Each structure stands twice: as structure tokens, then as C-alpha cells.
N, C-alpha and C positions, 0 to 999 in steps of 0.2 A: 613869844615863839620866834625862833631864829628864821630870818628870811632865807629862801632858797638861793643857791648860787646861780647867778644869771650867766648863761652860756650863749656864745655866738658860734655857730657851726658853719664852716666854709668848705664845700666840696662840690666839684662840678658834676657829680653823679647824684641824681635825685634819689636813686635807690639806696645809696650809701647814707645819705642824710636821713632818709626815712628809717633805715635800719638802726642808726645811732639813736634816734629819738625813741624808737621802740625799745631799745636796750635800756633806756632810762626809765621806762614805764614802771610805775610802782614805787619809785624812789622819790620821796617828797623833798629831798635836799637839793634838787636841781631843776632849773627852768630854762628851756631853750627860748631865748627872746628874739632870735633872728637867725635867718639862714641866708648864705651867700653862695653864688655859683662860681666866683672867681675872687682873686685876691683884692682887686680894686673895690669890688662891691663889699667885701669884708671890711676894708678900711672905712668906707662910707658909713656902713652900718655901725661899726664901732664908735665912730664919731657921734652918731645920733643916739645910739642906745646905751653906750657906756656899760658893756657887760663886765662881769668879774673875770671871765676867762674866755679867750678866743681860741677855738679849736680849728686848726688849719690843716688841710691836706697840702702836701708839697706840690704835686703836679696839678696846676690849675691854669686855665687860659688867662690872658690879659696880664696878670701878675701872679707869680707862683707864691706858695705859702712862705717860703724863706724870705722872699722880697717883702711880702706883707708883714712878716714878723719883724724884720729889720726896721721898717717904717714905723710900726706900732711902738717899738722900743724907743724910738726917737720922739714920737709925737704924744704917745699915751702910755708911759712906762708903768702906770698903775694897773693896766690890763695885762694879766698873765697869759702867756701864749703856750699852748700845747700843740705839738705837731702830731697829726693823726694820719698815718700813712702805711702803705704796703712795703715801703723801702726799708729794708733792714741793713742798709749800708752804713758802715762807720763814717764814711765821708759825709753822708747827709746828717748824721747825728752831730758830727763836729761842726758842720755848717749851721745846724739848728741852734746849737749852744752859742755859737758866735753871733747869731742873729738875735739872741736874747730869749730863746725859748727855754722854759723851765720844765717842760714835759715832752716826752717822746714816746708815743703810743703806736703800736702796730695794730692794724685793722683786724688781725686774728686774735686779739686779746679777748679774754673772757669778760663777762659782765662784771664780776667781782674785781678783776684787775683794773677795768676802766673806772669804776666807782672809787676804788681805793686811790688810784692815781689822781683823780680830780680832787679828792679830799686832801691829799698830801699837798697838791699845788695850792689849794685854797688856804692851807695852814702856813704857806710860805716855804714849803719844802720843794725839793726837786723830785720828779718822777720820770726817770729815764729807763727805758727798757733794759733790763739787766744783761741780756745776751748780747745786744748790740753794744752796750757800754763796755762789756768785757773785751770785745774784739777791738774797740777803739783804744782801750787802755793798753792792750797788748801791743798794738801798732805804735802807740806813742812811746812805749818802752823800747821797742825795737829801733825807733828812730835815734835812740841815744839822746834823749832830751836833756842832757846835761845834769844828771842826777846829783853829781858831787857838789855843784855850786849851791843848789837850793838846800841840800842837807847841811851845809856849813852856814848858809845865810840865815836860816830860820832859828830863832831862839827856842828854848824849851817852851816858853809861854806861847809863842807863835805856833808851835806845833800843836799845842793843846787847842788853840783857837781854830786851827785848820781842821783838826779832827771834829770839832763841834760844827763847823761850817759844813763839812762833808756829811754830817748826820742831819743836816737841814735846819739847825737852830738859828733863830733870828739874833740880831745883835743884843737885844734886851735879854733873851734867854741865855745867851753866852755869858753876859754880865752876871746874871743870877747864879749860874752854875760855878763861875770862877770867883764870885764875891767881889766883882769890880763894877764900876759904873758903866751904863750902856754906852756912853760916849767913849770911854776908854776901850771897851770891846770893839766899837766901831773903828777906832784908830788902829787897833791890832789887826782887824780884818783887812783894812785898807793897806797896811804894810805887807801883810801876807800876799794879797793880790799883786801888789807891786813887785815883791821879790820873786814871785813865781812867773812874772811876765804874763799874767792872765788879764782878760778883759773884764771879768766880773767874778763873783763868788762861786757861781756854778762852774765856770771854767777852772777856777783855782782848785775846787774840790776834785774835779776830774784829773787835773794835772798832778795834784798831790797824791792821789791814789796811784796814778800811773808811775810816779817816781818812788813809790814806797814810803812816802813821808807819813801817811796815815793808812789804816786798813779800810777796805770798802765796808760801809756799815752793814751789819748782819741783817738788819731789817729793811734794806733797800728794796723797793718795789721792783719786780713783783715778788 
């Protein structure tokens, strides 16, 4: 039997934490192993409990969720971070991606949306709220993010790789789909990240979609 995903939930409102736990009731695939009231407490609990996923609110005392996410990315990169917030601001989404978050959930999401997003993150995919992502992509496009240079810089193979990255595939899965070794796929991904001036594969996917290099995956949550 597959072990349930171990979750750490950080939010300074007890009612919100209780509501999230109630939302997971009846689902055997998840277990909340710890609760924190601020970002520093979340870091301490992550160190002790080693959850699979840390679910962080943005606005918390002592240390906010973005700060906690950034530190977790440095100290414990194996722990995946999902931001759980009322803030539907593209600024916060961009900051969350920069801090290493792979999920961005709004608190008005349905139970099915939350469960699906957590499963996607556990599989190594991104789960970014589609409406906020669309606004961020439009804004990046309006900035004139130098579309011509990346279009010329990426080879046909690198565009294939970028498309698979945007669809949430791991290096191993990319290698299988393209008939190349996982190490070769990893090298392609690293070159794509570098050419797009991105910090990581999530940011590369967002930037690639914004620049029109790849289409937004049809199955992107929600």
C-alpha cells in the first residue's frame, strides 16, 4: 500500500487550518503531520518532521510564507512548497515561483482542485492557479521580455524539451519520450533554463509560455 503524502500546514489562522484539514477528510492519500502558526515555526517543524509537501500561507507573522519558502528551497530542497493564499496577485505568484514554490493555490479553491493540485505536485509537476498564471503571463508579455532572442537561441530539440518541461515531465520522462538518456535530457533542460534566463524549470516554463515558445498545457490545473 502506498504511504500517504505527509503534509505540513502553516497558517496563522486556526480556523483556516481546521478547514483545510476538514477538506482532506475522507481522502486516504494525505496526512497532515504538523501545523505551524508562522513561517519560522514551519521551518522548525519541517526540519523535525520532514514532510513531503509544505503548504504555506503568504501573510504570517515572524516570517512570511515567501521567506519560509526561500529558506526551505536552500535548506531542504526535497520538500515541495505549495503557497495557499487569498492573494490572487501576479506579483505574489511571480515571487512564489522565484522562492521555489511549485504550487499556488487560492483559498477559495474547491476540494477537487486542492486534491488534484497536491497530487500533481507529488508527481513532480507544477500546480499554479490558472487565472493568476494567465495574468502573470500577459504582464510578462507586455513587458516585452525579449521574445526574439529566445526564439533564435533555442534549437528545435530545446523547444521540444521546453514543451515537455511546461507539461510537468521529469528529466527521466523527457528522456523516455524523446528516446534519449536521462542525463542528456537533464543537460537540455539546463541549457533551456540558462538561455531563457530563468532560475529553475518552473520559471522557464512560465517564461516560455509567456514568450510564445510553447503553448500552455491544456491539462494545466485547474
